[in-house]
PAZALO-702629 format. One record per residue: z, x, y of N, C-alpha, C in turn. Coordinates in steps of 0.001 Angstrom, whole numbers, padded with zeros to 6 digits, always signed. Atoms other than C-alpha are relative to their C-alpha. Example, Ala and Ser with C-alpha at 12.3 -4.5 7.8 and 13.67 -1.06 7.14 Angstrom:
2
+000000+000890-001190+007800+012300-004500+000000+000900+001200;-000060-000820-001190+007140+013670-001060+000730-000770+001090;
end
This chain:
403
-000181+000616+000876-080441-027493+057749+001046+000628-000839;-001037-000501+000502-077898-025320+056019+001198-001049+000324;-001722+000628-000525-074815-026636+058003-000243-001237-000635;-000106+001246+000241-075956-030048+057227+000341-000045-001452;+000177+000001+001493-076295-029305+053424+001583+000755-000177;-001630-000216+000046-072460-027562+053865+000789-001179+000269;-000751+001447-000205-071192-030729+055060-000246-000838-000851;-000025+000702+001235-072619-032741+052633+000543+000116-001003;-000430-000265+001214-071436-030976+049721+001370+000160+000273;-001984-000440-000421-067803-030480+051522+000128-001689-000013;-000244+002120+000101-067939-034682+051822+000339+000191-001642;+000260+000375+001383-069204-034825+048031+001540+000392-000939;-001345-000738+000832-066444-032333+047080+000973-000766+000125;-001395+000335-000304-063456-033912+048724-000128-001636-000543;+000176+001483+000640-064993-037829+047384+000486+000682-001270;-000040+000156+001064-064907-036177+044030+001624+000527-000303;-001009-000480+000011-061542-034344+044501+001154-001196+000740;-000950+001202-000530-059886-037729+045905-000170-000704-001467;-000160+001011+001269-061150-039484+042709+000645+000570-001360;-000619-000776+001112-059902-036788+040444+001378-000254+000179;-001581+000212-000348-056707-037042+041892+000559-001538-000532;+000020+001271+000593-056628-040800+041209+000090-000045-001362;-000223-000360+001536-057708-040074+037683+001108+000364-000867;-001074-000918+000649-054652-037677+037049+001042-001053+000111;-000904+000880-000664-052494-040726+038565+000820-000526-001447;-000197+000558+001250-052436-042301+035083-000156-001692+000438;-000012+001539+000136-052483-046260+034291-001529-000365+000572;+001268+000631-000525-054799-048378+036407-001103+000885+001272;+001107-000987-000762-055822-045547+038799-000616+000578-000792;+000975-000589+001145-057425-043723+035900-001324-001001+000087;+001248+000835+000616-059416-046626+035351-000878-000046+001255;+000679-000305-001298-060336-046926+039066-000594+000692-000027;+001182-001266-000377-061546-043790+039202-001047+000291-000498;+001061-000240+001099-063653-043662+036363-000855-001360+000642;+001431+000914-000221-065847-046875+038035-000231+000973+001450;-000148-000729-001451-065353-044681+041767-001364+001287-000663;+000680-001171+000376-067023-041594+039823-001458-000698-000374;+001657+000278+000221-070013-043661+038377-000805-000392+001264;+000415+000369-001143-070756-044887+041647-000356+001410+000667;+000134-001028-000558-070671-041316+043117-000728+001245-000854;+000286-001666+000838-072000-039302+040074-001189+000738+000738;+000603-000197-000382-075245-038941+041815+000352+000789+001093;-000512-000642-001017-073838-037705+045052+000976+001780-000668;-000214-001343+000678-072006-035151+043154-000615+000807-000696;+000915-000841+000790-074758-034097+040653-000340+000786+001536;+000481-000707-001136-076379-033045+044437+001064+000702+000868;-000885-001205-000607-073401-031590+046212+000047+001380-001153;-000238-000927+000940-072655-029262+043005-001206+000591-000489;+000944-000717-000174-076423-028332+043134-000274+000727+000894;+000366-001511-001219-076835-027147+046454+000975+001011-000164;-000795-001351-000321-073694-025244+046285-000370+001068-001481;+000504-000990+000924-074891-023626+042992-001306+001163+000007;+001282-000847-000593-078298-022731+044152+000451+000775+001214;-000185-000660-001147-076742-021134+047521+001576+000858-000209;-001377-000811+000003-073542-019508+046030-000406+001587+000035;+000489-001689-000287-075375-015717+045677+000227+000479+001512;+000276-000544-001487-075331-015929+049538+001009-000300+000773;-001370+000515-001066-072878-018126+051129+001259-000131-000805;-001036+000098+001083-069285-017740+050054+000543-001401+000328;-000339+001496-000209-068671-021766+051433-000620-000327-001572;+001006+000401+000792-071433-022583+048699+000517+000333-001570;-000169-000738+001204-070109-020146+045949+001830-000820-000581;-000943+000470+000229-066357-021531+046533+000361-001541-000686;+000121+001685+000261-067546-025347+046127-000424-000492-001173;+000483+000076+001471-069528-024475+042889+001362+000469-000752;-001188-000289+001018-066267-022892+041579+000781-001180-000139;-001034+001278-000374-064096-025943+042743-000682-001157-001004;+000401+001184+001029-066364-028571+041199-000109+000070-001455;+000340+000086+001537-066688-027500+037885+001234-000048-000808;-000720-000054+000990-063257-027546+036939+001122-000986+000206;-000635+001590-000278-062289-031069+038084+000100-000886-001150;-000831+000392+001769-060278-032787+034816-001019-000816-000171;+000777+000958+000969-062480-035988+034915-001351+000376-000303;+001102-000388+000502-065604-034009+034444+000248+000160-001577;-000277-000325+001583-064138-033292+030878-000458-001273-000705;+000181+001404+000468-064222-037144+030271-001665-000574+000189;+000901+000665-000184-067472-037719+031772-001402+000632-000189;+001045-000452+000155-069919-034929+031391-000516+000358-001242;+000359-000165+001220-071935-034100+028110-000001+001386+000313;-000243-001463+000366-071408-030817+026699-001043+001091+000291;+000769-000837-000576-074615-029295+027755+000064+000244+001574;+000002-000357-001353-074282-030035+031275+001590+000599+000590;-001109-000355+000017-070573-029294+031211+000276+001427+000197;+000200-001324+000052-071384-025862+029832-000220+000547+001150;+000483-000771-001454-073481-025059+032698+000804-000033+000966;-001231-000183-000976-071161-026203+035269+001335+001224+000292;-000943-001055+000417-068692-023883+033947-000293+000998+000473;+000074-001241-000163-070365-021022+033796-000769+000115+001540;+000297-000363-001378-071934-021261+037252+001425+000316+000817;-001530+000134-000680-068374-022035+038395+000554+001496-000381;-000848-001634+000106-066993-018588+036511-001008+001201+000605;+000878-001135-000539-070044-016658+038001+000756-000104+001413;-000401+000057-001507-068994-017918+041692+001408+000641+000419;-001411-000715-000457-065501-017077+041185-000147+001916-000115;+000401-001196+000488-066726-013461+039735-000338+000679+001604;+000632-000128-001228-068225-013129+043273+001105-000297+000924;-000899+000371-000630-065473-014341+045003+001582+000691+000020;-000954-000822+000116-063050-011926+043336+001524-000974+000235;-000806+001149+000345-061297-015550+042397+000828-000157-001405;-000805+000131+001437-058782-014774+039166-000100-001159-000552;-000526+001399+000563-057618-018283+039138-001225-000722-000456;+001483+001043-000324-061296-019883+039406-000630+000364-001444;+001179-000492+001041-062593-017294+036547+001090-000376-001566;-001140+000589+001642-059324-018591+034101-000462-001016-000275;+000399+001313+000332-060060-021918+034929-001253-000157-000412;+001318-000009+000547-063343-021638+034115-000223-000180-001589;-000109-000616+001629-063055-019653+030744+000883-001162-000666;-000925+000811+000592-060092-022405+030001-001155-001214-000485;+000863+001032+000229-062416-025137+030371-001177+000305-001041;+001317-000760+000655-065577-023408+028504+000800-000005-001609;-000260-000252+001776-063324-023116+025319+000753-001042-000256;-000220+001116+000591-062221-026645+025459-001600-000904-000599;+001080+000334+000385-065845-027175+025520-000746+000163-001406;+000668-000240+000810-066951-025273+022714+001101-000195-001480;-000556+000521+000986-063992-026467+020689-000406-001122-000716;+000747+000831+000058-065291-029885+021126-001295-000080-001085;+001447-000777+000698-068796-028509+019829+000311+000326-000806;-000415-000458+000965-066998-027231+017113-000362+001460-000094;-000549-001286+000251-067252-023642+017574+001456+000946+000840;-001544-000556-000659-063716-022266+017377+000175+000976+000174;-000020-001532-000138-064142-018685+017014+000065+000198+001703;+000197-000328-001507-065733-018546+020633+001179-001121+000908;-000809+001005-000711-063383-021463+022008+001599+001193+000121;-001079-000387-000099-060412-019235+020801-000037+001377+000990;+000305-001386-001031-061798-015925+022707+000041-000854+001397;-000185+000204-001336-062400-018009+025822+001521-000497+000276;-001436+000049-000335-058681-019303+025603+001007+001305+000146;-000488-001363+000220-057414-015695+024838-000314+000496+001567;+000286-000458-001384-059263-014638+027920+000794-000452+001265;-000567+000625-000952-058024-017154+030143+002042+000218+000001;-001743-000157+000019-054338-016901+028786+000632+001374+000340;-000399-001425-000403-054275-013254+029791-000293+000001+001767;+000197-000185-001843-055792-014003+033532+001409-000961+000194;-000783+000939-000643-052904-016714+033812+001024+000453-000080;-000844-000450+000198-050168-014814+032365+000127+001172+001215;-000213-000697-000772-051005-011882+034948-000156-000424+001738;+000131+000644-001586-051462-014241+038129+001426+000344+000545;+000138+000762+001175-049233-015621+037171+000281-001605+000536;+000700+001046+000192-050063-019398+036701+000980-000644-001547;-000757+000768+000853-047133-021095+034326-000676-000733-000451;+000522+001059+000944-049017-024226+033693-001341-000132-000493;+001015-000713+000843-052050-022361+033081+000207+000270-001046;-000419-000691+000877-050471-020522+030842+000517-000862-001350;-000262+001015+001108-048842-023558+028766-001545-000598-000471;+001653+000769+000380-052432-025027+028624-000630+000435-000855;+000805-001047+001009-053963-021931+027044+000890-000282-001272;-000897+000060+001186-051050-021855+024380-000101-001197-000666;+000502+001380+000969-051654-025423+023460-000984+000186-000199;+001212+000259+000482-055132-025097+023166-000508+001275-000769;+000673-000628+000829-055359-021948+021270+001094-000749-001571;-000601+000829+000911-052771-023837+019167-000711-001111-000963;+000992+001059+000887-055302-026683+018557-001129+000851-000615;+001196-000479+000902-058066-024120+017434+000579+000449-001156;-000603-000894+001319-055514-022368+015118-000082-001241-001176;-000415+000691+000769-054686-025623+013717-001442-000889-000739;+001314+000716+000472-058627-027002+013212-000372+001432-000882;+000262-001093+001178-058876-023563+011172+000671-000031-000738;-001096-000094+000573-055878-024113+009307+000699+000453-000268;-001927-000719-000206-053228-022034+010334+000693-000903+000524;-000855+000332-000769-050844-024460+010875+000690+000450+000497;-000942-000741-000463-047936-022207+011231-000474+000484+000842;+000355-001201-001156-049251-019963+013646-000344-001144+001010;+000495+001173-001256-050882-023093+015595+001972-000791+000177;-001298+000242-000623-046874-024492+015420+000759+001051+000810;-000450-001010-000599-045995-020926+017082-000060-000448+001090;+000689+000096-001340-047943-021583+019928+000275-001252+000668;-000091+001300-000529-047478-025436+020282+001479+000314+000510;-001513-000030-000247-043669-024486+020461+000647+000993+001551;-000353-000829-001344-043819-021730+023170-000550-000705+001276;+000307+001219-001184-045737-024423+025284+000829-000826+000454;-000860+000946-000244-043477-026756+025080+001096+000476+000455;-001515-000261-000720-040544-024582+026125-000478+000604+001597;+000586-000244-001296-042627-023331+029022-000380-001659+000878;+000087+001312-001048-043749-026782+030310+001706-001128+000013;-001560+000715-000786-039863-028050+030040+000602+000724+001003;-001025-001004-000717-038778-025065+031993-000803-000325+001513;+000529+000280-001169-041604-026205+034764-000215-001291+000168;-000115+001584+000032-040829-029781+034177-001709-000626+000456;+000869+000362+000249-044410-030608+033179-000094-001414-000896;+000370+000908+000916-044716-034126+031591-000739-000162-000897;+001302+000116+000835-047834-034360+030705+000129+001062-000986;+000325-001263+000902-047900-030737+028870+001111-000492-000852;-001079+000222+001107-044542-031755+027238-000441-001198-001005;+000443+001059+001125-045864-034992+025729-001157+000549-000931;+001102-000425+001063-049318-033358+024542+000611+001017-000972;-000799-001448+000975-046995-030392+022983+000552-000467-001145;-000776+000878+000943-044685-032999+021358-000928-000528-001075;+001642+000529+001341-048456-034870+019782-000427+001615-000582;+000508-001320+001116-049458-031304+018654+000461+000272-001180;-001662-000233+000895-045780-030766+016963-000677-001228-001183;+000098+000996+001092-046517-034084+015216-001439-000111-000661;+000995+000016+000583-050012-033531+014382-000165+001212-001363;+000312-000978+000668-049395-030195+012947+001329-000728-001330;-000527+000490+000850-046371-031629+010885-000483-000964-001041;+000499+000888+000761-048068-034148+009484-001210+000511-001173;+000838-000590+000762-050861-031813+007964+000503+000854-000822;-000763-000242+001243-047907-030067+006029+000594-000546-000824;-000373+001357+000650-047025-033375+004620+001593-000491+000127;-001280+000533-000036-043574-033713+006462-000476-001309+001310;+000651+001373-000547-045100-037621+007388+001338-000258+001296;-000756+000768-001196-041440-038445+009178+000237+001174+001070;-000094-000704-001222-041255-035526+011487-001212-000221+000759;+001928+000340-000760-044984-036285+012422+000087-000931+001158;+000046+001387-000623-043939-039917+013508+000720+000380+001063;-000958-000363-001058-040694-038646+015345-000826+000941+000945;+000794-000670-000728-042937-036328+017362-000598-000848+001005;+000790+000918-000077-045517-038588+017776+000724-001240+001317;-000589+000900-000532-043127-041234+019187+000528+000306+001170;-000202-000385-001200-041616-039233+021648-001314+000619+000806;+001530+000150-000511-045657-038328+022688+000089-001180+000988;-000128+001112-000199-045821-041833+022957+000454-000668+001631;-000682+000819-001004-042985-042755+025300-000431+000766+001163;+000006-000779-001195-043623-039728+027723-001598-000516+000416;+001256+000306-000440-047310-040892+027998-000212-001180+000845;-000075+001607-000832-046410-044641+028924+001034+000130+001202;-000978-000450-001305-043633-043207+031444-000889+000330+001287;+000748-000160-001276-046267-041324+033412-001274-000571+000178;+001204+000607+000141-049352-043408+032842-001074+000756-000283;+000942-000891+000433-051154-041045+031085-000800-000953-001453;+000860+000866+000768-053689-043415+028996-000560+000822-001202;+000753-000328+001185-055604-041101+027123+000751+000738-001012;-001205-000828+000663-052196-039413+026214+000622-001044-000984;-000372+001153+000249-051218-042884+025140-000450-000290-001267;+000828+000531+000989-054335-043707+023157+000204+001017-000941;+000079-001242+001217-054090-040036+021170+001116-000292-000960;-001072+000277+000935-050320-040916+020413+000356-001001-001094;+000254+000861+000897-051205-043984+018828-000944+000347-001193;+000929-000271+001353-054189-042723+016566+000846+000749-000853;-000622-001303+000394-051725-039683+015803+000962-001282-001394;-000575+001308+000646-049337-042729+014563-000205-000603-001174;+000536+000863+000764-051433-044445+012917-000396+000614-001220;+000632-000892+001356-052579-041785+010705+001105+000500-001065;-001228-000516+000747-048774-040590+009439+000134-001520-000240;-000474+000877+000347-048333-044318+008997-000768-000213-001221;+001018+000208+000929-051358-044668+006867+000319+001070-001324;-000196-001200+001143-050182-041533+004920+001677-000505-000922;-001007+000566+000358-046816-043566+004307-000059-001270-000929;+000463+001471+001057-048577-046521+002744+000407-001410+001337;-000341+000912-000619-047926-048598+005968-001258-000261+000827;+001706+000089-000654-051592-049497+006668-000270-000954+000763;-000220+001482-000865-051045-052737+008278+000416+000311+001432;-000616-000239-001142-048896-051226+010974-001212+001045+000537;+000671-001317-000440-051369-048215+010957-001363-000662+000427;+001492+000347-000065-054447-050469+011102+000469-000642+001921;-000401+000221-001115-052412-051977+014672-000138+001356+001371;-000153-001052-001401-051947-048545+016427-001719+000567+000078;+000979-000465-000213-055504-047798+015612-000889-000710+001010;+000673+001378-000787-056852-050914+017244+000400+000491+001096;-000531-000206-001584-054766-050161+020237-000760+000992+000742;+000615-001924-000760-055989-046132+020399-001137-000671+000427;+001517+000554-000093-059871-048058+019952+000038-000432+001427;+000134+000982-001502-059169-050490+023138-000133+000937+001167;-000367-001202-001068-057503-047544+025333-001292+001090-000054;+000936-000624+000150-060402-045406+024377-001436-000780+000817;+000980+000466-000551-063186-047858+025162+000016-000242+001624;-000175+000008-001692-061359-048612+028523-000042+001086+001053;+000374-000907-000502-061528-045108+029389-001236+000455-000043;+001605-000572+000550-065074-044516+028335+000127+001524-000603;+000105-000850+001016-063873-042103+025934-000818+000207-000946;+000912-000076+001080-066609-041478+023436+000852+000220-001199;-000661-000796+000709-064750-038899+021429+001218-000751-000627;-001064+001002+000464-061527-041186+021289-000473-000999-000607;+000731+001035+000524-063621-044168+020438-000428+000519-001353;+001056-000747+000817-065433-041899+017792+001552-000131-001199;-001132-000278+000647-061835-041044+016218+000489-001647-000389;-000793+001440+000070-060441-044777+016396-001066-000398-001211;+001048+000434+000818-063369-046039+014704+000343+000468-001587;-000164-000614+001079-062861-043932+011698+001358+000221-000406;-001317+000431+000294-059117-044392+011682+000137-001183-000825;-000207+001707+000441-059550-047897+011302-000735-000133-001131;+000912+000110+001347-062155-047548+008316+000977+000911-001331;-001146-000486+001105-059211-045563+006561+000962-000509-000094;-001041+001097+000123-056683-048004+007168-000618-000937-001221;+000924+001169+000770-059171-050907+005834-000049+000896-001280;+000440-000152+001023-060228-048728+003099+001454+000516-000798;-001653-000251+001202-056275-047670+001884+000525-001836-000076;+000031+001495+000493-055999-051716+002294-000862-000877-001328;+000739+000634+001075-058582-052082-000317-001416-000516+000542;+001282+000370-001274-061182-053322+002275-001082+000936+000191;+001007-000901+000016-063951-051161+001318-001219-000461+001030;+001708+000607-000486-067230-053006+002578+000427-000498+001264;+000049+000214-001346-065362-053727+005871+000284+001280+000565;-000107-001713-000455-064482-049838+006368-001861+000680+000279;+001498-000503+000030-068243-049176+005996-000816+000125+001479;+000388+000367-001322-069451-050817+009669+000675+001484+000807;-000716-000915-000674-066494-048807+011288-000334+001697-000201;+000787-001044+000020-067750-045488+009802-001418+000600+000108;+001267+000163-000606-070800-045632+010383-000169-000031+001795;-000305-000344-001226-070218-046284+014069+000603+000987+000519;-000810-001262-000301-067954-043196+014289-001278+000809-000304;+001002-000664+000249-071108-041441+012857-000727+000034+000972;+001159-000093-000927-073434-042844+015375+000650+000726+001306;-000359-000739-001308-071319-041845+018576+000298+001289-000207;-000655-001168+000333-070116-038637+016950-001830+001048+000201;+001492-000389-000146-073986-037657+016719-000342-000027+001064;+000514+000187-001294-074904-039220+020039+000810+000921+001154;-000664-000795-001026-072363-036785+021682+000436+001335-000480;+000026-001320-000376-073134-033640+020152+001285+000687-001098;-001722-000443+000299-068926-033489+018315-000739+000287-001458;+000348-000715+001305-069574-031589+015033+000976-000335-000940;-000950+000367+000733-066167-032248+014071+000317-001537-000321;-000119+001361+000653-066193-035979+014267-001335-000463-000630;+001002+000225+001062-069760-036053+012291+000594+000572-001336;-000385-000664+001262-067967-034209+009937+000902-000950-000801;-001368+001005+000678-064901-036410+009634-001123-001339-000275;+000879+001270+000240-067649-039384+009337-000449-000084-001163;-000031-000387+001289-068940-037712+006807+000558-000208-001376;-001064-000061+001001-066118-037266+004679+000074-001346-000243;+000041+001304+000450-065262-040888+005100-000811-000880-000730;+001264+000664+000736-068601-042043+004082+000181+000495-001325;+000200-000631+000981-068276-039881+001347+001446-000638-001052;-001535+000590+000813-064528-041041+000056-000647-001568-000328;+000134+001851+000255-065849-044858+000529-001034+000211-001232;+000653+000753+001091-068868-044726-001586+000154+000931-001403;-000734-000630+001720-067092-042348-004684+000646-001413-000571;-001111+001020+000590-064387-045350-004696-001091-001034-000457;+000765+001104+000463-067403-047680-004805-001096+000357-001178;+000282-000822+001077-068431-045558-007782-001586+000398+000166;+001221-000291-000392-071859-044855-005652+000068+001743-000138;-000439-001381-000082-071328-041307-006744-000780+001133+000535;+001197-000730-000574-074670-039748-005797+000069+000021+001399;-000083+000106-001286-074715-041045-002439+001370+000564+000644;-001137-000332-000229-070943-040060-002249+000010+001549-000039;+000267-001593+000107-071894-036252-002963-000905+000316+001064;+000982-000192-001544-074584-036297-000160+000606-000033+000809;-000942-000092-001280-072122-037266+002144+001083+001386+000037;-001045-001348+000275-069671-034531+000888-000622+001452+000631;+001203-001494-000227-072646-031670+001032-000073-000306+001736;+000400-000036-001253-073751-032987+004516+001242+000311+000714;-001075-000526-001067-069815-032782+005715+000063+001600-000259;-000750-001364+000376-069090-029380+003974-001166+000953+000900;+001024-000890-000592-072514-027914+005747+000227-000043+001474;-000402+000096-001051-071197-029181+009076+001404+001007+000301;-001059-000495-000120-067591-028025+008798+000205+001611-000551;+000057-001282-000038-068459-024541+007983-000780+000553+001013;+000456-000224-001148-070607-024458+011008+001372-000042+000996;-000924+000102-000837-067309-025419+012822+001277+001061-000361;-001005-001206+000436-064966-022933+010666+001405-000632+000079;-001180+000280+000424-062275-025521+009732+000189+000189-001398;-000390-000784+001638-060985-024031+006455+000455-001124-000556;-000937+000570+000406-058335-026790+005922-001393-001270-000629;+001069+001070+000815-061580-029591+005900-001271+000435-000926;+001067-000785+000851-063749-027011+004075+000589-000280-001789;-000895+000307+001128-061150-027076+001103+000090-001187-000292;+000495+001392-000072-060998-030575+001223-001297-000549-000676;+000980+000796+000139-064380-031412+001114-000886+000486-001433;+000346-000849+001637-065247-028951-002032+000710-000603-000974;-000691+000602+000983-062435-030596-003835-000651-001525-000204;+000522+001458-000312-063737-034201-002858-001636+000267-000951;+001058+000244+000591-067275-033018-003916+000283+000567-001844;-000715+000077+001512-065844-031733-007394+000230-000835-000533;-000017+001249+000031-064477-034779-007724-001228-000726-000542;+001393+000495+000293-068013-036077-007688-000704+000286-001134;+000794-000527+001066-069522-034155-009873+000471+000020-001306;-000903+000082+001516-066616-034401-012612-000334-001366-000493;+000308+001280+000264-067049-037858-012226-001544-000934-000638;+001147+000015+000786-070742-037548-013132-000314+000672-001055;+000429-000832+001570-070186-035278-016074-000118+001359+000147;+000350-001554+000030-071149-031724-014636+001361+000520+000297;-001936-000196-000014-067728-030581-015763-000353+001570+000833;+000351-001570-000487-069325-026465-014924-000014-000118+001497;-000087-000088-001661-069941-027245-011350+000773-000862+000603;-001095+000438-000304-066787-029384-011345+001029+000826+000464;-000979-001192+000476-064919-026459-012314+000353+001042+001256;-000068-001161-001241-066477-024020-009809+000397-000427+001465;-000760+000352-001488-066017-026223-006591+001240-000052-000076;-001596+000506-000016-062566-027104-007672+000823+001668+000458;-000827-001417-000017-061584-023277-007894-000572+000516+001508;+000193-000502-001467-063482-022705-004417+001008-000506+000882;-000483+001087-001205-061648-025502-002806+001718+000481-000162;-001267-000439+000164-058111-024198-004476-000047+001302+000865;-000294-001158-001355-058784-020688-002586+000289-000049+000815;-000251+000369-001235-059112-022022+000624+001140-000842+000002;-001299+000990-000044-056242-024826+000414+001228+000889-000540;-000829-000781+000447-053867-022099-001429-000008+001271+001359;-000010-001067-001108-055032-019339+001640+000612-000859+000888;-000733+000435-001243-053846-021705+004168+001135-001002-000194;-001121+000487+000805-051043-023180+002103+000228-001419+000394;+000082+001514+000166-052071-027140+002584+000513-000440-001047;-000661+000845+000879-049909-029474+000945-001089-000820-001157;+000573+000329+001179-052726-030552-001419-000598+001009-000734;+000136-001102+001034-052652-027395-003124+000531-000593-001732;-000391+000317+001113-050609-028730-005967-000851-000758-000961;+001076+001323+000302-053149-031747-006194-000934+000266-000793;+001344-000268+000537-056040-029713-006599+000232+001227-001297;-000192-001064+001039-054132-026851-008941-000026-001029-001334;-000627+000677+000980-053194-029748-011127-001420-000453-000772;+001249+000508+000449-056659-031495-011331-000960+001480-000660;+001318-000834+000836-058527-028338-012029+000505+000700-001381;-000803-000144+001179-056107-027439-015037-000797-001113-001028;+000320+000938+000887-057197-030727-016447-001612-000284-000128;+001614+000413+000063-061393-030889-015524-000387+000627-001278;+000999-000342+001131-062582-028946-018380+000523-000958-001414;-000629+000529+001050-060857-031173-020726-000147-001653+000317;-000205+001452-000107-060573-034440-018950-000941-000167+001633;+000520+000403-001575-062667-036213-016206-000042-001396+000063;-000417+001687-000410-061494-039484-014796-000121-000034+001471;-000334-000094-002242-060770-040972-011154+001142+000282+000150;-001192-000604-000697-058511-039234-009211-000338-000142+001562;+000277+000075-001376-057767-039806-005864-000720+000945+000884;+000607-000881-001104-059631-038330-003052+000778+000996+000888;-001023-000792-000559-057660-035507-001306-000231-000837+001565;-000199+000817-001635-057188-037127+002701+000123+000722+000945;
end
């Protein structure tokens, strides 16, 4: 019976490996592979389940358990709890096999899971541990991926300049090894970093390069992310109609891929563009859909983003109590995630609400907390916050929220 299960599990793994290879080819191959995965999902689960249960006693099972866990298509298709479980099992199997590559691959992907769940400190620990192994093996591709991942986590925590250093190292390495997909991702990351520094034209230039590479190699997920980032930068420049087109294109691609995280992001971005165009009521259902998806997939960062968007909307509609409630919920989620930039901006927006409600003492208290954080991370919004904080004791009026 054991021999039969070995054959079945190897067969299921090879099927998944073929599907994963098709997934990585890009373009229509990616779409076709996702449909194939859904048809084979139960067999894949059975194969991995057998491998995990027998990995303590059989090297073939341990090897299958390690290999099942790290296939890229699962990053898009597995819920966080199952993804984490498979990766931990794969990591344990790699230890038993004395497989450094398997350990690093599992650690790297565990970092991605925890980053998406909002635990950035834990994600960085996983990334750094994987990076050390990749350098030691050596594995330049794994190394460049982890440099980029550490940069993403640094950026999410508000350390934009530190993130740029990691992105530039990753880009140089990807250019050296000829990894076009990696190059595109690095350029997109650099674009987003410069957006946060307030240099929107540089952000657009980098994201346009990312978009060009993604389309060249058929990377649909990268194409969608580049479109979304371009839309955000265009919004910042007041080109809201163009931004709206980019965000809708991103939404279409995310739905096509079944990428619920991307879908939530695109929905929120569409809402922001509509709000910037003065279409506040039209923006509301997009924000609510963003929150619904983010809550469903347990994505704390996107939940916090949706709460912030709703807070901005309700404040602009004059519904200050509802706005303050959403900002407060956003703040609680952000503090769980550890995103210093978003924490500072949420405190500032909450201060605005209380100031507009006439509670000047609380307004100033929250504004000082916001300024401390925003100055600490050298965010471009600091001058705006500092100026308003100077005036809040004597003048309380309508001030645009920080975005």
